[in-house]
C-alpha positions in Angstrom: 78.8 129.5 167.7 78.6 126.3 165.6 81.2 126.2 162.9 79.7 125.8 159.4 80.6 122.6 157.5 83.3 123.0 154.9 80.9 122.3 152.0 78.5 125.0 153.2 81.4 127.6 153.4 82.6 126.6 149.9 79.1 126.9 148.5 78.6 130.3 150.0 82.0 131.5 148.7 81.1 130.2 145.2 77.8 132.0 145.3 79.5 135.3 146.3 82.0 134.9 143.5 79.3 134.2 141.0 77.3 137.2 142.2 80.2 139.5 141.3 79.8 138.4 137.7 76.0 138.7 137.5 73.4 141.4 137.7 69.8 141.5 138.9 67.1 142.6 136.4 63.8 143.6 137.9 60.3 144.6 136.9 57.9 142.5 134.9 58.7 144.0 131.5 62.5 143.8 131.8 62.4 140.3 133.3 59.9 138.9 130.7 62.1 140.3 127.8 65.2 138.7 129.4 63.5 135.4 129.9 62.5 135.3 126.2 66.0 136.3 125.0 67.8 133.2 123.8 71.2 135.1 124.1 70.7 135.7 127.8 72.5 133.4 130.2 70.3 133.2 133.3 71.0 132.0 136.8 67.8 132.2 138.8 64.4 133.8 138.9 62.8 135.1 142.1 59.1 135.9 141.9 56.0 136.3 144.0 52.9 134.2 143.1 51.2 137.2 141.5 54.3 138.0 139.4 54.7 134.4 138.3 51.1 134.4 137.1 51.7 137.7 135.1 54.9 136.4 133.5 52.9 133.5 132.1 54.7 131.1 129.7 57.9 133.2 129.7 58.7 131.7 133.1 59.5 128.3 131.6 62.8 129.7 130.3 64.2 130.2 133.8 66.6 127.6 134.9 65.7 128.0 138.5 62.5 129.6 140.0 62.1 130.6 143.6 58.7 131.7 144.7 58.7 134.0 147.7 56.5 136.0 150.1 56.1 139.6 148.7 56.9 140.9 152.2 60.3 139.2 152.2 61.6 139.8 148.7 65.3 138.8 149.0 67.4 140.2 146.2 69.5 143.3 146.8 68.3 145.7 144.1 69.0 149.3 143.2 67.8 151.8 145.7 64.2 152.9 145.0 63.7 150.1 142.5 60.2 148.9 141.7 60.6 145.2 141.3 56.9 144.3 140.8 57.6 141.0 142.4 60.1 139.7 139.8 63.9 139.7 139.8 66.1 137.7 137.5 69.8 137.1 138.1 71.7 137.1 134.8 75.1 137.3 133.3 75.9 140.4 131.1 75.2 139.9 127.4 78.0 139.3 125.1 77.4 141.1 121.8 80.7 140.1 120.2 83.3 142.4 118.5 82.7 146.0 117.4 84.5 145.2 114.1 81.8 142.6 113.3 78.8 144.8 114.3 80.2 147.8 112.5 80.0 146.1 109.1 76.6 144.6 109.6 73.2 146.3 109.2 72.8 149.9 107.9 72.1 152.1 110.9 74.3 154.5 112.8 76.5 153.7 115.8 76.1 155.8 119.0 79.2 156.3 121.1 78.9 157.6 124.6 81.8 159.4 126.3 81.5 158.8 130.1 77.7 158.8 130.3 77.4 157.1 133.6 73.7 157.6 134.5 72.0 154.2 133.9 68.6 155.9 133.3 70.1 158.0 130.5 71.9 155.0 128.9 68.7 153.0 129.2 66.7 155.7 127.4 69.4 156.0 124.7 69.3 152.2 124.1 65.5 152.5 123.7 65.9 155.3 121.1 68.7 153.4 119.4 66.4 150.4 118.9 63.6 152.6 117.7 65.8 154.2 115.0 67.7 151.1 114.0 71.1 151.8 115.4 73.7 149.1 114.9 75.1 149.5 118.4 75.6 151.8 121.4 79.2 151.8 122.6 80.8 153.1 125.7 84.2 152.8 127.5 84.5 149.9 130.0 85.3 152.4 132.8 83.4 155.5 133.6 80.2 154.3 131.9 77.0 152.7 133.0 77.2 148.9 133.2 74.2 146.6 132.8 72.0 147.2 135.9 68.4 146.6 136.8 67.8 150.4 136.6 69.3 150.5 133.1 67.3 147.5 131.9 64.0 148.9 133.3 64.5 152.3 131.7 65.5 150.6 128.4 62.1 148.9 128.5 63.3 145.7 126.8 65.8 147.3 124.4 68.8 146.0 126.5 67.9 142.5 125.2 67.8 143.5 121.6 70.0 146.5 121.1 73.8 145.8 121.1 75.5 147.6 124.0 79.2 147.2 123.8 81.6 148.5 126.4 85.0 148.9 124.8 88.5 149.1 126.4 89.2 152.6 125.0 86.7 154.8 123.4 89.3 156.8 121.4 90.7 153.6 119.9 87.2 152.4 119.0 86.5 155.7 117.2 89.8 155.4 115.3 88.8 151.9 114.3 85.4 153.1 113.1 87.0 155.9 111.1 89.3 153.3 109.5 86.2 151.4 108.4 84.9 154.6 106.7 82.6 155.9 109.5 82.1 159.7 109.8 82.2 160.6 113.5 80.0 163.5 114.4 80.4 164.8 117.9 77.4 166.6 119.5 78.4 170.0 120.9 76.0 172.8 121.7 78.6 175.4 120.6 79.3 173.9 117.2 78.4 175.8 114.1 77.3 172.9 111.9 73.8 171.5 112.1 73.6 167.7 112.7 71.1 167.2 109.9 73.2 169.2 107.4 76.3 167.2 108.4 74.4 163.9 107.9 73.2 165.0 104.5 76.7 166.0 103.5 78.0 162.5 104.5 76.2 160.9 101.6 76.4 157.1 101.9 79.1 157.0 104.6 78.1 155.3 107.8 77.6 157.6 110.8 78.8 157.4 114.3 77.1 159.9 116.7 79.3 160.8 119.6 77.8 162.2 122.8 79.4 163.3 126.0 78.2 163.4 129.6 75.9 166.3 130.7 78.0 169.1 132.0 81.6 168.1 131.0 80.5 167.1 127.4 83.1 165.4 125.2 86.6 164.9 126.5 89.4 166.6 124.6 90.7 163.5 122.8 87.2 162.5 121.9 86.6 165.9 120.4 89.8 165.7 118.4 88.9 162.3 117.0 85.5 163.5 115.7 85.4 164.4 112.0 83.0 167.3 112.7 81.4 168.8 115.8 77.7 169.4 115.2 74.8 170.9 117.2 71.1 170.4 117.5 69.5 173.8 116.5 67.4 175.3 119.3 64.6 177.7 118.8 64.5 179.2 122.2 67.1 180.9 124.5 67.5 177.7 126.5 69.5 175.5 124.0 70.4 172.5 126.0 68.9 169.0 125.9 69.3 166.0 128.3 71.8 163.6 126.7 69.2 160.9 126.1 66.9 163.5 124.4 69.8 164.7 122.3 70.6 161.2 121.3 67.0 160.6 120.1 67.0 163.8 118.1 70.4 163.1 116.5 69.4 159.5 115.7 66.2 160.8 114.0 68.4 163.2 112.0 70.8 160.4 111.1 68.1 158.0 109.9 65.3 159.9 108.4 
């Protein structure tokens, strides 16, 4: 076997190291929104001829474009992903500090306690954008990172809605409370109605705290919430998917 030249080995090593710090976004909508986002640091775009035509002028923002045969689409994407002939390698967005975002704007903050499903987080980001949330926050560990699946479900919201992953969710909640936020934890067994709790908050900013489906909020997270609230259900089956619960709670917090 012919030994690879040193420069080739170093180039391949550098590319592998860079890949660990990047993510592939896929699908025409997610890729177009990322291409048009001036905050997004892009590495390269891989497209089929048809996808390139459909992306139109947005493609000019890509630093490097590689056109490929649709039968040999090279990026390693999420299982079952529908890439539509477009994949963009990017670096995760940097939205800055929670302290700065918390004092800007007027909408609520959504805190996610170990919500790991990227499709749920993507849907929550979409609702957060629709209802004008300041940010969605989640712990750095045991939460959904930026992935192609998350971006595709968010339908462009990932590029516009701040999504901050913090070192410790409990510490972040304490910091928000110190800034005057009322932290409302969603719990199906709670007695208070989320809409009533929001109304009682008056002009105080709101942080809606949601846990993973099944386990719900962790003990410390529950203790840090000012109140536990529920979404009233009319039927015997009183449970919502976490992304649906987030949308209903956001509506209650912003109407």
